[in-house]
N, C-alpha and C positions, 0 to 999 in steps of 0.2 A: 541450543544449536551450537554452543561454543566449541570451537576447535574442529568443527566439521568443515570438510572441503565444500566449496560452493555447489558442486554437483550432488553431493550427498545431502546437503541441506535442502536442495531444490526438490528432493524426493518427498519431503514433508508436505502433506496435503493440507491446505489452508481451509479455514472455516468457510463453507459455502463455495469453495473453488472447485472447478472440475478436476477430475483425476489428472495427474501429471503424465503426459504421453511418454511412452517408452523411448529412450534415447534422448530425452530432453536435456538441454544444457543451458543453464542460466548464463554461463560465460559466453556461449555462442550467441545467445539472444542479445547480450550486452554489446558484443562486437558488431552484430548486425545493426542494432539501433544506433550506435555511435557512428558506424560507417555511413548509414543512410543519412544521418544528420551532418555528415562531414566534420565530425568532431574527433580530432586525433587523441588517442589514448594508448599508453603502453600496456603490455600484458599485465604488469603489476597493478596498474590503475584499474584495469578491467576486472581483475580478480578482487580488488578491494571493493569496487562497486557491487559486484555480485554478492559478496559476503554482507556488505552493508544493506543491500536490498532485502536479504532474508530477514534480518532483524527488523527492518522497517515494516516488512509484510506482517511479521508476527505482532508488532505493535498495533498496526491497523486492525488486524483480526481481533485483538484483545478488546478494542473499542466496541465490537459487535458481540462479544461473548457475554456481556452482562444481560441476563434475561429481563431485568426490570427496564432496560433501556431499549428493548426491541422495537416498541412502537412510539418512542419519544420523538418529538419534533426537534431537529437540530437547532442550535442557537441562531444559525445564519439562514434559517428557512425563509425562502422568498414567498411573500404573500402578494398576489396581484391586486387584491382589493385594499384600498386605503383604510387606515384606521386613524381616526382623529381622536386624540385624547386631550381633554381640557386640562392643561397643566396648572391652571389656577384653581381648579376644583379642590385640590388637596388630598384626593383619594388615590 
């Protein structure tokens, strides 16, 4: 996606993501989210966030693109049932 404008980059459909709606603008989405959060940002900052988001989104998608990891349990998987391991057992 290097060198693409944020709106052009936003047209890229991500793995498992729904189709991008017509007229979608990541820049407008960023402005809305920052405005609702009452976080001030210049147009240059918003454009930077929009570009950075595209690369972050691609990195997250790449995590799920490995077929062997499709059904793997994440390292931080919460298990409600307790597991007691005897640390003195040596195994």
